[in-house]
N, C-alpha and C positions, 0 to 999 in steps of 0.2 A: 428512343427508347422512353418504355413510360417513366414518370419522376415517382419517386419513393412518399410515402404519404409520412408528415411529419410527424404522425406518431412514431411510426418504423424508424424514423432517426432518434427521436430519442430515447428510444428500446437499445438503438445499436449503442448508446452510449452510456448505457446504462449508470442514473445518474446515484442510483443509491451506494453504485464504489468511489464514489467522488469524495467520502466523509473520510475515509482516514487519512488521502496526503491535505483536506482541507486542516484539519485537527493539527498533524503535525507539522505543518507551517506555522498555524496559531500555536504550537509550545515551542517553537524556536522564535516567537514575537514574544512571550511572554518568558520565555529563557534568558532572551538578551537583557533584560533589567532597562531597557530603554523606555521613555515616558512617550504612549500615546500621540499626546499633543498638537497637532497638525500632520499624523501620518497614518489617518483612519482611509486616507485613499488608495494610499501607498498600500495597507495593507489590505483591502478590500482587493487591490489587482492581482494579489498575491494568493489571494484565497481564490480569488477565478482561474488564474493560472495555475495552480496545485490542482484543482478540480475539475471544475468544465473545461478545461482547458484542456491539460498534458494527461491526467487520468481518462479523460473523455476520448481523446487521440488513443491511448494504449487500448482500451476498450474495443474501437472501431477498427482498429490494426490487428487484434485477435482474433473479434468475430471473422473479417474476411479470409484471416488464415485458417480458420479454424473452421470453417463453413463443413468442410465434408467432415470431420468428427461431430461438427454440430446435429450433422445430418442424423445421427446416430444415438447422441448422447440425449439433446434437445432439440430434435424437429421444430420445435414453435420458434425458434428465432426466427430477428424478421430475414435474413439471409437464407437459410434453407429450406423457409415456408414460402418463399419469392416473394412476401412484401419487400423487400430491398430488393428490384430487379437489376438485372443485366451484372454489371462491373459499379453500380452505385456504391456499396458498400466498400470498394478501394479507394472512390474518389470522395467519399467521407472522409474514410481515414488522411487522406492526403490535404484536405482543406483544412482539416482540425488541424494538421500539423502545421502546417505554414499559418493559420488564426493564432495559433500558439506563439509561436517565436514575435508573431508580431505582438503580440499582449507583453511579453517577458520584454521588450526593449523600454517599457516603459517603467521597471523595475531595475535600470541600471545592468552594470554587468555582469554584477551575480547573479541577477532575476534571468536574463539572457543566456546566464553561462549555465544555469542549474537545468533552462527547460533544453539546452540542446543536449547536455546529458542525460536528461529525461527523456524525450523524445527519439533518441538513441539507442538508449536501453528500450524501448517499449517497441521499437520497431525489430530489435534485435532479438527482443522476447518470442516474436510469432513469427518471424518473416524469413524465409530460407535466405541465404545459406546456413548464417549460426543458426536462427530458431533453438536459443535457450531452451525453452519450454519441453524438450525433448528428452531432457536431462531435468528431473523435480531438484537435483541441488543445484542447480546454476540457475534453472529457472526460478525457483523461490528465491533466490539470494537477490539476482536483479530488484523482483520485483518486489522484495522488503527495502531495498537503499531505494528505490523510487519513490513509494509508499510513505516510510515514516523520514530513513535519514536526510536525503535530498529536500524535502520537503521542509524540514527540520532546520538545517543549515542555511537552507534562504532567508526562512523568514528569520532567524537569528541574524543574518548578514545583513539584510536590508533593513532590519532596523538600527543596524550597530553605522549606517551610512557607506557602507560596501568593504567594509575592514571584515577581518577574519574574525572569526567568533570567537567566545572566549573556548579553551580548551576544555574545558569540564562539558561544557554545552556540548562539544565535539566527541567528547567519549560517549555523552547519553545518548547521543544521538545513533553511532553505532550502534550502542546496546542496543536503543529498541529495533533497530534495523536488523540485528539477528535476530531477536525473537519474532520479529514479524515473518519470517522465515517459516515459522512453524503458521502463523495465522494461514500464510497462503498456500502449505498444504490441508489446512482444513477446506479450501476450495473443492482439491482435489479426488474427493474421495465420491463425491457424486456422477464422476465421469470415469468410473475407473471400468467400464466394458468397452465404452468409443475410445479412450487411450490404450486399450492396450489391444486393438484390434488395430487403430493405426499406427501405434509403436511409439508412443510416447511414453517415458519412462518415470511418469510421474512415481511418488515417494508409495503411493499405497498400491500401485502396480510392482515399483521393485520392493518392496517390502511384504508386502501384504498388509492389508487396513489395520490389524491390530499393533505389528512395530512403527506401522507412521501414523499410528496417532499417537505413540509412546512417544516416538521422537515430535513430532508438532507437539504435543502439551510441554512436553522435556526442555524442548527451546527457548518455547516463553519464560517458564519460569526460571530457567539458569541465568537471563539474561537479565530479569526482573530480581533475582538475587543477588546480581552483582551490581548491579545501580543502588537495591539495600545497601550494602556494602561499601560502597561508593559513597552514599550520602553520612551512615555512620561517621565514616572516616572524614567528611567534611564540614561536621560539626550539625548535622539535620536529623537528629534520633526521633523527631515527631512526623515530618515526611515521609524518615525511613519504617516507623511502626505504621502508619498509613496504609504505604504499599506493601507491607508485609500481610497487614490483613488483606488486603484486595487477591495477596498471592496464596493466602489460605483459602479463601471462595476457590479461588481457581482452580488450585488441587481437590478440590471438593468434587466440584464438577467434573475437572478430568477423570477420576476415577469413573466415575458414571459413563462417560465417552469413550474410554477407553474398553468397558465393558460391551457395547455393543458400536464401534467407532462410525458405519457407514448410515445407520440409522439415527446417528446421534451428533454429526460431523455440522449439521448448519444450528442444532439445539445450540451447541456448545460455542458456535462459531458467533451467536445473538450475544450469548451471557458472556462467555469466558473473556471473548476481545474486548465485549462493552468494558470490565473488570482491568486489564489491559491497558488500553488508552486512556482511563479516568488516571490511572497510576503514570502519565505519560505527564498530563498535564499536573499534578503534586510535584513531581521530581522537573521541570517546567519551575513551578513556583518555590520552591527550593534551591533555587540557583540564586535569585532575586538578593541581591544586599550580600552577596560573598562577595569578598574582596581580591 
């Protein structure tokens, strides 16, 4: 059997998707309030686990089990185009799963446990019999937990020496995971045709593009609104004001996005999500110094 080219493997693993969980892990590190001294190697291992390991695995798994959908939506992808021959897509997914588990052992029980949960969700999202992505409500929830909440909690726990993170950190991680449900919906606008043909009930398929756009943007804004309220209650008004400014900008962008969701989903994903994750980091810094 012919071997795939390294460029095809790299494209299968989609490095551009690694940023959100790597960023979320970093937010957890910041939110822990712990000193970075002597822990840079640990942090580097965590960032690698979140992005090039677990997230990359999820992309390979998804591409293998989505190869028939991609043949309609994105025929240039490595598997439907033939640049990833035979069953190599599956082999890469399995290999990256094992490598991820191996790397996670360097982070102790919390890191290993988080990797197991993340990998199970990655396979459950794409692979039968569960194939959570067949329903946009469940599938996007699984992705939001993996990309934001799980990575944040892992970063905080690793920095705390394997102890349970502060309750406020857990709450923020949960809220940003909920908001990430909307971010995941943004990725579904490009594949409406293939999803409909293959029986995948993404939110744009279920609700229609305009209502799905409102749901996506509304979910993002609502979660951040709750974060702002909590920061005010915790005595962090300036952090709350800063996030409020980011949310105001997102609302202006969302109005334009909802007017033409299919055409502007990528635009809103690039700009609106950037402001969303900037607010994540601000909220993480807000936790530093709280008793």
